[in-house]
PyMOL Python script that loads the backbone (N, CA, C, O; Angstrom):
from pymol import cmd

cmd.read_pdbstr("""\
ATOM      1  N   MET A   1     -96.659 143.159-183.920  1.00  0.00           N
ATOM      2  CA  MET A   1     -96.771 142.580-185.349  1.00  0.00           C
ATOM      3  C   MET A   1     -97.300 143.549-186.259  1.00  0.00           C
ATOM      4  O   MET A   1     -98.385 144.096-186.063  1.00  0.00           O
ATOM      5  N   ASP A   2     -96.448 143.818-187.411  1.00  0.00           N
ATOM      6  CA  ASP A   2     -96.497 144.381-188.078  1.00  0.00           C
ATOM      7  C   ASP A   2     -97.032 143.941-189.790  1.00  0.00           C
ATOM      8  O   ASP A   2     -97.691 142.905-189.887  1.00  0.00           O
ATOM      9  N   PHE A   3     -96.858 144.406-190.538  1.00  0.00           N
ATOM     10  CA  PHE A   3     -98.076 144.512-191.228  1.00  0.00           C
ATOM     11  C   PHE A   3     -98.044 143.380-192.649  1.00  0.00           C
ATOM     12  O   PHE A   3     -98.948 143.016-193.401  1.00  0.00           O
ATOM     13  N   LYS A   4     -96.621 143.057-192.599  1.00  0.00           N
ATOM     14  CA  LYS A   4     -96.538 141.325-193.387  1.00  0.00           C
ATOM     15  C   LYS A   4     -97.442 140.563-192.966  1.00  0.00           C
ATOM     16  O   LYS A   4     -98.477 140.352-193.598  1.00  0.00           O
ATOM     17  N   GLN A   5     -97.102 139.921-191.560  1.00  0.00           N
ATOM     18  CA  GLN A   5     -97.964 139.505-190.725  1.00  0.00           C
ATOM     19  C   GLN A   5     -99.343 139.260-190.664  1.00  0.00           C
ATOM     20  O   GLN A   5     -99.805 138.133-190.846  1.00  0.00           O
ATOM     21  N   ALA A   6    -100.273 140.598-190.332  1.00  0.00           N
ATOM     22  CA  ALA A   6    -101.798 141.199-190.485  1.00  0.00           C
ATOM     23  C   ALA A   6    -101.600 140.748-192.195  1.00  0.00           C
ATOM     24  O   ALA A   6    -102.225 139.745-192.538  1.00  0.00           O
ATOM     25  N   GLY A   7    -101.203 141.082-192.694  1.00  0.00           N
ATOM     26  CA  GLY A   7    -101.372 140.623-194.530  1.00  0.00           C
ATOM     27  C   GLY A   7    -101.232 139.338-194.651  1.00  0.00           C
ATOM     28  O   GLY A   7    -102.139 138.637-195.100  1.00  0.00           O
ATOM     29  N   LEU A   8    -100.484 139.030-194.401  1.00  0.00           N
ATOM     30  CA  LEU A   8    -100.476 136.607-193.927  1.00  0.00           C
ATOM     31  C   LEU A   8    -101.638 136.398-194.122  1.00  0.00           C
ATOM     32  O   LEU A   8    -102.354 135.817-194.937  1.00  0.00           O
ATOM     33  N   SER A   9    -101.753 137.290-192.733  1.00  0.00           N
ATOM     34  CA  SER A   9    -102.752 136.157-192.366  1.00  0.00           C
ATOM     35  C   SER A   9    -104.248 136.322-192.136  1.00  0.00           C
ATOM     36  O   SER A   9    -104.937 135.569-191.448  1.00  0.00           O
ATOM     37  N   LEU A  10    -104.763 137.642-192.944  1.00  0.00           N
ATOM     38  CA  LEU A  10    -106.015 137.501-193.962  1.00  0.00           C
ATOM     39  C   LEU A  10    -105.629 136.901-194.881  1.00  0.00           C
ATOM     40  O   LEU A  10    -106.355 136.011-195.325  1.00  0.00           O
ATOM     41  N   LEU A  11    -104.498 137.139-195.427  1.00  0.00           N
ATOM     42  CA  LEU A  11    -104.456 136.007-196.861  1.00  0.00           C
ATOM     43  C   LEU A  11    -104.701 134.944-196.648  1.00  0.00           C
ATOM     44  O   LEU A  11    -105.675 134.417-197.186  1.00  0.00           O
ATOM     45  N   SER A  12    -104.019 134.375-195.922  1.00  0.00           N
ATOM     46  CA  SER A  12    -104.885 132.611-195.324  1.00  0.00           C
ATOM     47  C   SER A  12    -106.299 132.394-195.246  1.00  0.00           C
ATOM     48  O   SER A  12    -107.155 131.727-195.826  1.00  0.00           O
ATOM     49  N   GLY A  13    -106.231 133.051-194.495  1.00  0.00           N
ATOM     50  CA  GLY A  13    -108.087 133.133-193.939  1.00  0.00           C
ATOM     51  C   GLY A  13    -108.961 132.896-195.177  1.00  0.00           C
ATOM     52  O   GLY A  13    -109.808 132.035-195.416  1.00  0.00           O
ATOM     53  N   TRP A  14    -108.307 134.328-196.161  1.00  0.00           N
ATOM     54  CA  TRP A  14    -109.683 134.445-197.516  1.00  0.00           C
ATOM     55  C   TRP A  14    -109.098 132.914-197.896  1.00  0.00           C
ATOM     56  O   TRP A  14    -110.134 132.356-198.259  1.00  0.00           O
ATOM     57  N   ILE A  15    -108.074 131.971-198.010  1.00  0.00           N
ATOM     58  CA  ILE A  15    -107.442 131.316-199.025  1.00  0.00           C
ATOM     59  C   ILE A  15    -108.485 130.334-197.739  1.00  0.00           C
ATOM     60  O   ILE A  15    -108.981 129.596-198.590  1.00  0.00           O
ATOM     61  N   ILE A  16    -108.871 130.030-196.937  1.00  0.00           N
ATOM     62  CA  ILE A  16    -108.317 129.009-195.932  1.00  0.00           C
ATOM     63  C   ILE A  16    -110.749 129.134-196.451  1.00  0.00           C
ATOM     64  O   ILE A  16    -111.370 128.154-196.862  1.00  0.00           O
ATOM     65  N   GLY A  17    -111.115 129.927-196.316  1.00  0.00           N
ATOM     66  CA  GLY A  17    -112.170 130.635-196.584  1.00  0.00           C
ATOM     67  C   GLY A  17    -113.019 130.528-197.282  1.00  0.00           C
ATOM     68  O   GLY A  17    -114.174 130.855-197.007  1.00  0.00           O
ATOM     69  N   VAL A  18    -112.573 129.953-198.555  1.00  0.00           N
ATOM     70  CA  VAL A  18    -112.611 130.038-200.015  1.00  0.00           C
ATOM     71  C   VAL A  18    -112.200 128.367-200.713  1.00  0.00           C
ATOM     72  O   VAL A  18    -112.647 127.850-201.737  1.00  0.00           O
ATOM     73  N   VAL A  19    -111.096 127.763-199.618  1.00  0.00           N
ATOM     74  CA  VAL A  19    -111.945 126.343-199.363  1.00  0.00           C
ATOM     75  C   VAL A  19    -112.652 125.812-198.751  1.00  0.00           C
ATOM     76  O   VAL A  19    -112.684 124.591-198.908  1.00  0.00           O
ATOM     77  N   PHE A  20    -113.273 126.224-198.079  1.00  0.00           N
ATOM     78  CA  PHE A  20    -114.095 125.885-197.077  1.00  0.00           C
ATOM     79  C   PHE A  20    -116.149 125.388-198.113  1.00  0.00           C
ATOM     80  O   PHE A  20    -116.871 124.421-198.355  1.00  0.00           O
ATOM     81  N   MET A  21    -116.078 127.026-198.327  1.00  0.00           N
ATOM     82  CA  MET A  21    -117.090 127.102-199.185  1.00  0.00           C
ATOM     83  C   MET A  21    -117.588 126.503-200.334  1.00  0.00           C
ATOM     84  O   MET A  21    -118.712 126.126-200.665  1.00  0.00           O
ATOM     85  N   ALA A  22    -115.831 126.498-201.190  1.00  0.00           N
ATOM     86  CA  ALA A  22    -116.080 125.326-202.378  1.00  0.00           C
ATOM     87  C   ALA A  22    -116.411 124.661-201.906  1.00  0.00           C
ATOM     88  O   ALA A  22    -117.395 125.127-201.333  1.00  0.00           O
ATOM     89  N   THR A  23    -116.324 123.914-201.716  1.00  0.00           N
ATOM     90  CA  THR A  23    -116.219 122.389-200.403  1.00  0.00           C
ATOM     91  C   THR A  23    -117.513 121.964-199.577  1.00  0.00           C
ATOM     92  O   THR A  23    -117.809 120.840-199.171  1.00  0.00           O
ATOM     93  N   LYS A  24    -118.494 123.667-199.380  1.00  0.00           N
ATOM     94  CA  LYS A  24    -119.803 122.710-198.790  1.00  0.00           C
ATOM     95  C   LYS A  24    -119.214 123.072-197.328  1.00  0.00           C
ATOM     96  O   LYS A  24    -120.086 123.142-196.461  1.00  0.00           O
ATOM     97  N   LEU A  25    -118.128 123.271-196.978  1.00  0.00           N
ATOM     98  CA  LEU A  25    -118.425 122.727-195.271  1.00  0.00           C
ATOM     99  C   LEU A  25    -118.242 124.370-194.774  1.00  0.00           C
ATOM    100  O   LEU A  25    -117.791 125.394-195.288  1.00  0.00           O
ATOM    101  N   PRO A  26    -119.033 123.893-193.117  1.00  0.00           N
ATOM    102  CA  PRO A  26    -119.131 125.170-192.296  1.00  0.00           C
ATOM    103  C   PRO A  26    -117.734 125.802-192.247  1.00  0.00           C
ATOM    104  O   PRO A  26    -116.678 125.170-192.265  1.00  0.00           O
ATOM    105  N   ALA A  27    -117.914 127.550-192.164  1.00  0.00           N
ATOM    106  CA  ALA A  27    -116.720 128.431-191.767  1.00  0.00           C
ATOM    107  C   ALA A  27    -116.589 127.531-190.412  1.00  0.00           C
ATOM    108  O   ALA A  27    -117.526 127.024-189.795  1.00  0.00           O
ATOM    109  N   PRO A  28    -115.148 127.453-190.087  1.00  0.00           N
ATOM    110  CA  PRO A  28    -113.959 127.726-189.206  1.00  0.00           C
ATOM    111  C   PRO A  28    -113.957 128.280-188.447  1.00  0.00           C
ATOM    112  O   PRO A  28    -112.850 128.538-187.975  1.00  0.00           O
ATOM    113  N   VAL A  29    -115.495 129.011-187.609  1.00  0.00           N
ATOM    114  CA  VAL A  29    -114.885 130.499-186.775  1.00  0.00           C
ATOM    115  C   VAL A  29    -115.516 130.525-186.070  1.00  0.00           C
ATOM    116  O   VAL A  29    -116.529 130.206-186.692  1.00  0.00           O
ATOM    117  N   PRO A  30    -115.748 130.636-185.320  1.00  0.00           N
ATOM    118  CA  PRO A  30    -116.358 130.580-183.701  1.00  0.00           C
ATOM    119  C   PRO A  30    -117.610 132.160-183.949  1.00  0.00           C
ATOM    120  O   PRO A  30    -117.474 133.183-184.619  1.00  0.00           O
ATOM    121  N   PRO A  31    -118.437 131.805-183.296  1.00  0.00           N
ATOM    122  CA  PRO A  31    -119.624 133.209-182.991  1.00  0.00           C
ATOM    123  C   PRO A  31    -119.280 134.052-183.304  1.00  0.00           C
ATOM    124  O   PRO A  31    -118.056 133.933-183.256  1.00  0.00           O
ATOM    125  N   LEU A  32    -119.815 136.110-184.075  1.00  0.00           N
ATOM    126  CA  LEU A  32    -119.613 136.362-183.151  1.00  0.00           C
ATOM    127  C   LEU A  32    -119.353 136.932-181.873  1.00  0.00           C
ATOM    128  O   LEU A  32    -119.341 138.163-181.873  1.00  0.00           O
ATOM    129  N   MET A  33    -119.159 136.412-180.868  1.00  0.00           N
ATOM    130  CA  MET A  33    -119.787 136.762-179.983  1.00  0.00           C
ATOM    131  C   MET A  33    -117.996 136.441-179.603  1.00  0.00           C
ATOM    132  O   MET A  33    -117.051 137.144-179.246  1.00  0.00           O
ATOM    133  N   GLY A  34    -118.175 135.177-179.873  1.00  0.00           N
ATOM    134  CA  GLY A  34    -116.518 134.418-179.787  1.00  0.00           C
ATOM    135  C   GLY A  34    -115.181 135.347-180.515  1.00  0.00           C
ATOM    136  O   GLY A  34    -114.129 135.604-179.930  1.00  0.00           O
ATOM    137  N   LEU A  35    -115.377 135.577-181.301  1.00  0.00           N
ATOM    138  CA  LEU A  35    -114.552 137.364-181.703  1.00  0.00           C
ATOM    139  C   LEU A  35    -114.653 138.117-181.274  1.00  0.00           C
ATOM    140  O   LEU A  35    -113.843 139.001-181.553  1.00  0.00           O
ATOM    141  N   ILE A  36    -115.650 138.395-180.306  1.00  0.00           N
ATOM    142  CA  ILE A  36    -115.763 140.095-179.961  1.00  0.00           C
ATOM    143  C   ILE A  36    -114.323 139.126-178.467  1.00  0.00           C
ATOM    144  O   ILE A  36    -113.149 139.109-178.096  1.00  0.00           O
ATOM    145  N   GLY A  37    -115.080 138.799-178.335  1.00  0.00           N
ATOM    146  CA  GLY A  37    -113.897 137.793-176.499  1.00  0.00           C
ATOM    147  C   GLY A  37    -112.978 138.274-177.222  1.00  0.00           C
ATOM    148  O   GLY A  37    -112.271 139.128-176.686  1.00  0.00           O
ATOM    149  N   ALA A  38    -112.709 137.925-178.537  1.00  0.00           N
ATOM    150  CA  ALA A  38    -110.548 137.842-179.053  1.00  0.00           C
ATOM    151  C   ALA A  38    -109.790 138.893-178.777  1.00  0.00           C
ATOM    152  O   ALA A  38    -108.727 139.142-178.207  1.00  0.00           O
ATOM    153  N   ALA A  39    -110.970 139.651-179.564  1.00  0.00           N
ATOM    154  CA  ALA A  39    -110.297 140.793-179.750  1.00  0.00           C
ATOM    155  C   ALA A  39    -110.341 141.180-178.445  1.00  0.00           C
ATOM    156  O   ALA A  39    -109.197 141.307-178.010  1.00  0.00           O
ATOM    157  N   GLY A  40    -112.038 141.665-176.820  1.00  0.00           N
ATOM    158  CA  GLY A  40    -110.931 142.407-176.042  1.00  0.00           C
ATOM    159  C   GLY A  40    -109.612 141.197-175.312  1.00  0.00           C
ATOM    160  O   GLY A  40    -108.649 141.801-174.840  1.00  0.00           O
ATOM    161  N   VAL A  41    -109.563 140.246-175.249  1.00  0.00           N
ATOM    162  CA  VAL A  41    -108.285 139.873-174.875  1.00  0.00           C
ATOM    163  C   VAL A  41    -107.436 140.218-175.716  1.00  0.00           C
ATOM    164  O   VAL A  41    -106.389 139.722-175.300  1.00  0.00           O
ATOM    165  N   LEU A  42    -107.229 140.758-176.640  1.00  0.00           N
ATOM    166  CA  LEU A  42    -106.053 140.839-177.654  1.00  0.00           C
ATOM    167  C   LEU A  42    -105.788 143.280-177.166  1.00  0.00           C
ATOM    168  O   LEU A  42    -104.852 144.077-177.098  1.00  0.00           O
ATOM    169  N   LEU A  43    -106.975 143.300-177.035  1.00  0.00           N
ATOM    170  CA  LEU A  43    -106.807 144.604-177.115  1.00  0.00           C
ATOM    171  C   LEU A  43    -106.521 144.601-175.086  1.00  0.00           C
ATOM    172  O   LEU A  43    -106.065 145.594-174.519  1.00  0.00           O
ATOM    173  N   GLY A  44    -106.777 143.735-174.580  1.00  0.00           N
ATOM    174  CA  GLY A  44    -106.052 143.876-173.200  1.00  0.00           C
ATOM    175  C   GLY A  44    -104.442 143.593-172.934  1.00  0.00           C
ATOM    176  O   GLY A  44    -103.639 143.991-172.090  1.00  0.00           O
ATOM    177  N   GLY A  45    -104.393 142.982-173.721  1.00  0.00           N
ATOM    178  CA  GLY A  45    -103.105 142.634-173.882  1.00  0.00           C
ATOM    179  C   GLY A  45    -101.391 144.106-174.084  1.00  0.00           C
ATOM    180  O   GLY A  45    -100.215 144.428-173.919  1.00  0.00           O
ATOM    181  N   TYR A  46    -102.637 144.343-174.512  1.00  0.00           N
ATOM    182  CA  TYR A  46    -101.656 145.679-175.564  1.00  0.00           C
ATOM    183  C   TYR A  46    -101.442 146.564-174.374  1.00  0.00           C
ATOM    184  O   TYR A  46    -100.359 146.907-173.898  1.00  0.00           O
ATOM    185  N   CYS A  47    -103.245 147.035-173.771  1.00  0.00           N
ATOM    186  CA  CYS A  47    -102.919 147.940-172.440  1.00  0.00           C
ATOM    187  C   CYS A  47    -102.114 147.215-171.882  1.00  0.00           C
ATOM    188  O   CYS A  47    -101.042 147.811-171.974  1.00  0.00           O
ATOM    189  N   TYR A  48    -101.908 145.952-171.162  1.00  0.00           N
ATOM    190  CA  TYR A  48    -101.099 145.382-170.214  1.00  0.00           C
ATOM    191  C   TYR A  48     -99.657 146.158-170.870  1.00  0.00           C
ATOM    192  O   TYR A  48     -98.891 146.796-170.149  1.00  0.00           O
ATOM    193  N   GLU A  49     -99.509 146.030-171.927  1.00  0.00           N
ATOM    194  CA  GLU A  49     -97.606 146.758-172.131  1.00  0.00           C
ATOM    195  C   GLU A  49     -97.809 147.897-172.690  1.00  0.00           C
ATOM    196  O   GLU A  49     -96.990 148.086-173.590  1.00  0.00           O
ATOM    197  N   ILE A  50     -98.492 148.685-172.563  1.00  0.00           N
ATOM    198  CA  ILE A  50     -98.010 150.362-172.393  1.00  0.00           C
ATOM    199  C   ILE A  50     -98.160 150.808-171.236  1.00  0.00           C
ATOM    200  O   ILE A  50     -97.497 151.728-170.757  1.00  0.00           O
ATOM    201  N   ILE A  51     -99.445 149.924-170.428  1.00  0.00           N
ATOM    202  CA  ILE A  51     -99.419 150.038-168.594  1.00  0.00           C
ATOM    203  C   ILE A  51     -97.515 150.538-167.654  1.00  0.00           C
ATOM    204  O   ILE A  51     -96.818 151.377-167.085  1.00  0.00           O
ATOM    205  N   ALA A  52     -97.718 148.747-168.347  1.00  0.00           N
ATOM    206  CA  ALA A  52     -96.441 148.119-167.591  1.00  0.00           C
ATOM    207  C   ALA A  52     -95.301 149.547-167.402  1.00  0.00           C
ATOM    208  O   ALA A  52     -94.761 150.186-166.499  1.00  0.00           O
ATOM    209  N   LYS A  53     -95.400 149.511-169.283  1.00  0.00           N
ATOM    210  CA  LYS A  53     -93.926 150.632-169.447  1.00  0.00           C
ATOM    211  C   LYS A  53     -94.415 151.844-168.839  1.00  0.00           C
ATOM    212  O   LYS A  53     -93.718 152.854-168.744  1.00  0.00           O
ATOM    213  N   LEU A  54     -95.381 151.777-168.504  1.00  0.00           N
ATOM    214  CA  LEU A  54     -96.251 153.559-168.388  1.00  0.00           C
ATOM    215  C   LEU A  54     -95.191 153.283-166.988  1.00  0.00           C
ATOM    216  O   LEU A  54     -94.080 153.771-167.200  1.00  0.00           O
ATOM    217  N   VAL A  55     -95.300 152.680-165.767  1.00  0.00           N
ATOM    218  CA  VAL A  55     -94.693 152.184-164.662  1.00  0.00           C
ATOM    219  C   VAL A  55     -93.419 151.908-164.311  1.00  0.00           C
ATOM    220  O   VAL A  55     -93.071 151.859-163.132  1.00  0.00           O
ATOM    221  N   MET A  56     -92.562 151.691-165.382  1.00  0.00           N
ATOM    222  CA  MET A  56     -91.419 151.001-165.067  1.00  0.00           C
ATOM    223  C   MET A  56     -90.580 152.164-165.696  1.00  0.00           C
ATOM    224  O   MET A  56     -89.458 151.874-166.110  1.00  0.00           O
ATOM    225  N   LYS A  57     -90.949 153.236-165.787  1.00  0.00           N
ATOM    226  CA  LYS A  57     -90.392 154.702-166.070  1.00  0.00           C
ATOM    227  C   LYS A  57     -89.953 155.088-165.282  1.00  0.00           C
ATOM    228  O   LYS A  57     -88.733 155.205-165.175  1.00  0.00           O
ATOM    229  N   GLN A  58     -91.315 155.648-163.890  1.00  0.00           N
ATOM    230  CA  GLN A  58     -91.293 155.901-163.372  1.00  0.00           C
ATOM    231  C   GLN A  58     -89.856 155.574-162.230  1.00  0.00           C
ATOM    232  O   GLN A  58     -89.810 156.115-161.125  1.00  0.00           O
TER     233      GLN A  58
END
""", "prot")
cmd.dss("prot")
cmd.show_as("cartoon", "prot")
cmd.util.cbc("prot")
cmd.orient("prot")
């Protein structure tokens, strides 16, 4: 992932947040524990890639 993709994701999330608040709808995001779990999944994926590269080197 590069910074352009991350920036566009953040911008689109911001726009959706503004629209939902303007229309007085609840935010379409999971509770904090869901976000922490999703971050753990991403971290696990990155760690797998690093470990796989290290194992294939040897």
